[in-house]
C-alpha positions in Angstrom: 11.9 -27.4 5.0 14.5 -24.9 3.7 16.7 -25.7 0.8 19.5 -23.1 0.4 21.2 -22.5 -2.9 23.4 -19.6 -4.3 22.9 -18.5 -7.8 20.4 -17.0 -10.2 16.8 -18.2 -9.4 16.1 -19.5 -12.9 19.4 -21.5 -12.9 18.8 -22.9 -9.4 15.2 -23.9 -10.2 16.3 -25.5 -13.5 18.9 -27.6 -11.6 16.4 -28.6 -8.9 13.8 -29.7 -11.5 16.4 -31.8 -13.3 17.7 -33.3 -10.1 14.3 -34.2 -8.7 12.9 -35.5 -11.9 9.2 -35.1 -11.1 8.1 -31.6 -10.1 4.4 -30.7 -10.2 4.7 -26.9 -9.7 7.0 -24.0 -8.9 5.4 -21.5 -6.5 6.5 -17.9 -5.8 5.2 -14.5 -4.6 4.6 -12.0 -7.3 6.6 -8.8 -7.4 5.9 -5.3 -8.7 9.0 -3.8 -10.2 10.9 -4.5 -13.4 14.1 -6.3 -12.3 12.1 -8.7 -10.1 9.6 -9.2 -12.9 12.4 -10.0 -15.3 13.5 -12.8 -12.8 9.9 -14.1 -12.8 9.9 -14.1 -16.6 13.0 -16.3 -16.5 11.5 -18.7 -14.0 8.4 -19.0 -16.1 10.4 -19.8 -19.2 12.4 -22.5 -17.4 9.2 -24.1 -16.1 7.6 -24.1 -19.6 10.6 -25.8 -21.0 10.3 -28.6 -18.4 6.5 -28.9 -18.5 6.2 -27.6 -14.9 3.2 -25.5 -13.8 3.6 -22.1 -12.3 1.6 -21.0 -9.2 1.9 -17.4 -8.0 0.7 -15.6 -4.9 0.3 -11.9 -4.1 1.9 -11.1 -0.7 3.7 -8.4 1.3 0.8 -5.9 1.4 -1.8 -5.3 4.0 -4.6 -5.3 1.4 -4.6 -7.9 -1.3 -4.3 -6.6 -4.8 -7.5 -8.4 -5.8 -9.5 -6.6 -3.0 -8.7 -3.1 -4.1 -11.7 -1.0 -5.0 -9.8 0.2 -8.1 -10.2 -1.9 -11.2 -8.1 -2.0 -13.3 -5.0 -0.9 -11.4 -4.7 2.1 -13.8 -7.6 3.7 -11.9 -5.5 3.8 -8.6 -5.8 7.4 -7.3 -2.7 9.5 -7.7 -3.2 11.0 -4.2 -2.6 8.9 -1.1 -5.6 10.4 0.8 -8.1 9.3 -1.8 -6.5 5.8 -1.8 -6.6 5.6 2.0 -10.2 6.7 2.4 -11.4 4.3 -0.3 -9.7 1.3 1.4 -10.7 2.3 5.0 -14.4 2.5 4.0 -14.7 -0.1 1.3 -12.2 -2.9 1.7 -11.3 -5.6 4.1 -7.9 -7.0 5.3 -7.7 -10.7 4.7 -6.9 -12.9 7.7 -3.5 -14.5 8.0 -3.1 -18.1 7.0 -2.4 -20.8 9.5 1.0 -22.5 9.1 1.0 -26.3 8.4 1.9 -28.2 11.5 4.3 -30.4 9.6 6.0 -30.3 6.2 6.9 -33.2 4.0 10.6 -34.3 4.2 13.0 -33.5 1.5 13.3 -35.9 -1.4 16.0 -38.5 -1.0 19.4 -37.3 -2.1 18.5 -33.6 -2.0 20.7 -31.7 0.4 19.5 -28.7 2.4 22.6 -26.7 1.7 24.3 -24.3 4.1 23.5 -20.7 4.9 26.1 -18.6 3.0 28.4 -16.3 4.9 29.3 -12.8 4.1 32.6 -14.0 2.7 30.7 -16.2 0.2 29.3 -13.0 -1.2 32.7 -11.3 -1.2 31.8 -9.1 1.7 33.3 -8.6 5.2 31.2 -9.2 8.4 29.5 -5.9 9.2 30.8 -4.0 12.2 28.0 -3.0 14.6 28.1 0.7 15.6 27.1 1.1 19.2 25.2 4.3 18.3 22.8 2.5 16.0 19.0 2.8 16.5 18.6 -0.7 15.0 20.7 -3.2 17.0 18.6 -6.1 15.7 19.1 -9.3 13.7 17.1 -10.7 10.8 14.6 -13.6 10.7 11.0 -14.2 11.8 11.9 -15.0 15.4 13.5 -11.6 15.9 10.6 -9.9 14.2 8.1 -11.5 16.5 10.2 -10.7 19.5 10.3 -7.0 18.5 6.5 -6.9 18.1 6.1 -8.6 21.5 8.4 -6.1 23.1 6.9 -3.0 21.4 3.2 -4.0 21.8 2.8 -6.2 24.9 5.9 -5.8 27.1 6.2 -2.1 27.0 3.0 -0.6 25.5 5.2 1.6 23.4 2.7 1.2 20.5 0.2 3.3 22.5 2.4 6.4 22.2 3.8 5.7 18.7 2.3 8.8 17.1 3.9 11.0 19.7 7.3 9.5 19.5 7.7 8.3 15.9 9.7 11.4 14.8 12.5 10.6 17.3 16.1 10.3 16.2 18.1 8.5 19.0 17.5 5.0 20.4 15.5 1.9 19.6 12.1 2.7 21.1 10.9 5.9 19.3 9.3 3.8 16.5 8.2 0.3 15.7 11.4 -0.6 13.6 9.3 -3.2 11.8 10.4 -2.0 8.3 13.5 -4.2 7.8 11.6 -7.3 8.7 8.7 -6.2 6.5 11.0 -5.6 3.6 12.4 -9.1 3.7 9.2 -10.9 4.4 10.1 -11.9 8.0 6.8 -10.5 9.3 3.5 -9.9 7.6 1.6 -6.6 7.6 -1.6 -8.6 8.1 -0.1 -10.2 11.2 0.7 -6.7 12.6 -2.9 -5.6 11.7 -4.3 -8.5 13.7 -2.0 -7.8 16.6 -3.2 -4.1 16.6 -6.8 -5.3 16.7 -6.0 -7.6 19.6 -4.1 -4.8 21.4 -7.0 -2.4 21.0 -9.5 -5.0 22.4 -7.3 -5.9 25.4 -5.4 -2.7 26.2 -6.3 0.6 24.5 -7.4 2.1 21.1 -6.1 5.5 20.2 -4.4 7.6 17.6 -1.2 5.8 17.9 -2.5 2.3 17.4 -4.3 3.6 14.3 -1.2 5.3 13.1 0.7 2.1 12.8 -1.9 1.0 10.2 -1.8 4.4 8.6 1.9 4.0 7.9 1.4 0.4 6.6 -1.1 1.8 4.2 1.6 4.2 2.8 3.7 1.1 2.2 0.8 -0.6 0.4 0.2 2.5 -1.7 3.8 2.7 -3.0 3.7 -0.9 -4.1 0.4 -0.4 -5.9 1.8 2.7 -7.5 4.7 0.6 -8.8 2.1 -1.8 -10.3 0.3 1.1 -12.0 3.3 2.9 -13.4 5.9 0.2 -13.9 9.2 1.5 -15.1 8.0 5.1 -15.0 8.6 5.3 -11.2 12.3 5.3 -12.0 12.2 8.1 -14.5 13.5 11.7 -14.1 11.6 14.8 -14.7 14.1 17.6 -14.5 17.3 17.9 -12.4 20.5 19.8 -12.1 24.0 18.5 -12.0 25.6 19.2 -8.6 28.4 17.4 -6.8 28.3 19.0 -3.4 26.6 16.3 -1.4 29.0 13.8 0.0 27.6 10.4 1.2 30.0 10.4 4.1 28.0 13.3 5.7 30.2 16.3 4.9 27.8 18.8 3.5 28.5 21.3 6.3 24.8 21.2 7.4 25.0 19.3 10.7 21.4 17.9 10.8 21.8 16.4 7.3 25.4 15.2 8.0 24.3 13.4 11.2 21.6 11.5 9.3 23.9 10.6 6.4 26.5 9.3 8.8 24.0 7.2 10.7 22.9 5.6 7.5 26.5 4.9 6.4 27.5 3.4 9.7 24.4 1.4 10.5 22.2 1.0 7.5 19.4 2.8 9.3 17.9 6.3 9.3 14.8 7.6 11.0 11.7 8.5 9.1 12.3 12.1 10.0 15.8 12.0 8.8 14.9 10.4 5.5 12.4 13.1 4.7 14.9 15.8 5.5 17.7 14.3 3.6 15.5 13.8 0.5 14.3 17.4 0.7 17.8 18.7 1.1 19.2 16.6 -1.8 16.3 17.4 -4.2 15.3 21.0 -3.2 18.4 22.6 -1.7 21.0 20.9 -3.9 18.9 20.4 -7.0 20.2 16.9 -7.4 18.6 14.1 -9.4 16.4 12.4 -6.8 17.5 9.0 -8.2 21.0 9.6 -6.8 19.5 9.7 -3.3 17.2 6.7 -4.0 20.1 4.6 -5.3 22.3 5.5 -2.3 19.5 4.5 0.1 19.0 1.3 -1.9 22.7 0.5 -1.4 22.7 1.0 2.4 19.3 0.6 4.0 18.7 -2.6 6.0 14.9 -2.1 5.4 15.3 -1.4 1.7 12.0 -2.0 -0.2 12.1 -1.0 -3.9 8.5 0.3 -4.0 8.7 2.2 -0.7 12.1 3.6 -1.3 11.5 4.9 -4.8 7.9 5.9 -4.0 9.0 8.0 -1.0 11.8 9.7 -3.0 9.3 10.6 -5.8 7.0 12.0 -3.2 9.7 14.0 -1.5 11.0 15.3 -4.8 7.5 16.6 -5.5 7.0 14.7 -8.7 5.2 11.5 -9.7 2.1 11.0 -7.5 0.6 14.0 -5.8 3.2 16.4 -7.3 4.0 19.6 -5.3 7.0 21.9 -5.9 6.5 23.4 -2.5 7.2 20.2 -0.6 10.5 21.5 0.9 11.8 21.2 4.5 13.7 23.9 6.3 16.8 22.1 7.6 17.4 24.5 10.4 13.9 24.6 11.7 13.7 20.8 11.4 16.9 20.5 13.5 15.5 22.8 16.1 12.1 21.1 16.2 13.4 17.5 16.5 16.9 17.8 17.9 16.5 21.1 19.9 19.5 20.5 22.2 21.6 19.0 19.4 22.1 15.7 21.1 21.5 13.7 17.9 24.0 15.8 15.9 26.6 15.4 18.7 26.2 11.7 18.6 27.0 11.5 14.9 29.1 14.6 14.2 31.6 14.5 17.1 33.8 17.2 15.7 31.0 19.6 16.7 30.6 18.4 20.3 32.2 21.5 21.7 29.3 23.7 20.4 26.6 24.0 23.1 22.9 23.8 22.7 21.0 24.5 19.5 23.9 26.5 18.0 25.3 23.2 16.8 22.8 23.3 13.9 24.3 26.5 12.4 28.1 26.6 13.1 28.7 28.9 10.2 26.7 31.6 12.0 28.9 31.6 15.1 31.6 34.1 15.8 35.3 33.2 15.3 35.7 33.3 19.1 32.8 30.9 19.7 34.1 28.5 17.1 37.6 28.7 18.5 36.3 28.0 22.1 34.5 25.0 20.7 37.6 23.7 18.9 36.0 24.0 15.5 37.6 25.5 12.4 35.2 25.7 9.5 36.8 24.4 6.3 39.3 22.3 8.3 37.8 20.3 11.2 34.3 20.7 9.7 33.2 21.8 6.2 31.5 25.0 5.3 28.0 24.4 4.1 27.7 23.5 0.5 24.6 25.6 0.3 22.5 27.8 2.5 18.8 28.4 1.8 17.4 31.9 2.3 14.7 30.7 4.6 17.2 29.2 7.1 18.2 32.7 8.3 14.9 33.1 10.1 15.9 30.4 12.5 19.5 31.1 13.2 20.2 31.8 16.9 16.6 30.9 17.6 15.9 28.9 20.7 14.0 25.6 20.3 10.5 25.5 21.6 8.6 22.7 23.3 8.1 19.3 21.8 6.7 19.7 18.3 3.4 18.2 17.3 4.2 15.0 15.4 4.3 15.8 11.8 5.1 14.1 8.5 2.6 12.6 6.1 -0.8 14.0 7.1 -3.6 11.8 8.3 -7.2 12.3 9.2 -8.5 14.4 12.0 -8.8 12.0 14.9 -10.4 11.4 18.3 -7.9 10.3 20.9 -9.8 7.2 21.9 -10.7 5.9 18.5 -8.5 3.1 17.0 -8.6 1.2 13.8 -12.2 0.0 14.1 -13.5 3.6 13.9 -11.3 4.6 10.9 -11.8 1.3 9.0 -15.6 1.4 9.1 -18.3 2.3 6.6 -20.3 3.8 9.5 -17.7 6.2 10.7 -19.3 9.3 9.1 -22.4 8.7 11.3 -20.4 8.7 14.5 
């Protein structure tokens, strides 16, 4: 039974305790980052004042915090690969819990309350952009429908590793992140469905790779537990005001991604890595500016994953590397070779044919005129150009790139999660 209230959690819980008169316990999921922990502290204080017990649960991760082979959490590895290997060989995923068939009715006199509208929060109803790669709604029902579609109706999960770096459309990746971030679907449920799919359909690199990415999500949440407030700290940055959130940097591949984010609240994994690299490495901006902008707009915003990924892309924090920089032009050619994605989101460049759309500043005046583009007027000059970009100007895109991104283990094409999550795998 769902009771809906609007207000600060500690105030709402205090009012409910007072109204009900006899409350045995208040139960909630534990969080990992400071603002959420401050709310928990307020809840605990209210419960102590009213003599009510507190019962907490750890949720939202694939592996339970208490099952980690790292005790205490301060011994969590600072390199993801070390974390992954330790869990795959020495820990187990807990089974999902069965839901109760029936819940007790609400106490007499306690109203359920109504679901608030956007106007109740001082917001306007969002306008759906037809170009969005995430035309979905919230809630558990929608999440389960998406999994049913992606796994069982279409078998798209069996090619996930090959398509996950796509940019246009709904089907190039799982799109589970928004529902995971809001608790509409459990990573353990996805794990169980992967196991079932591998038993009944096929086990390959792609089915394993879904779990590989869920492990990244776990890792950033445990990193937040280990380091606390320090994941929000800055280690060196320059002041630069060239990047416009509206997508007007003059670098088409970056602008297309920024505009998609602003219009839809979604951006592909490939786009996020490129935007983060551009903001931190090419512009020299404080990485927190990008992290905060993503926090403001992403429909799948998760504090640990968002800030953890920005730290990783900036080359600081865990596994620090100054050389973790993407070449914007090469990335555009590799993943949007014909420029279709850029044309979708940067329509003022639609007149430029083929891969040249990624470097309009390198075109002749005649070519720009023929395409109806005037740099500095209809489309901005680039706010920065990196020296390494020049190697790829006027270069023709090659074939489909090998799926890249965060590296995983060397794999056999027919081996799924049972091989990688096994103590005996080294003997195979």
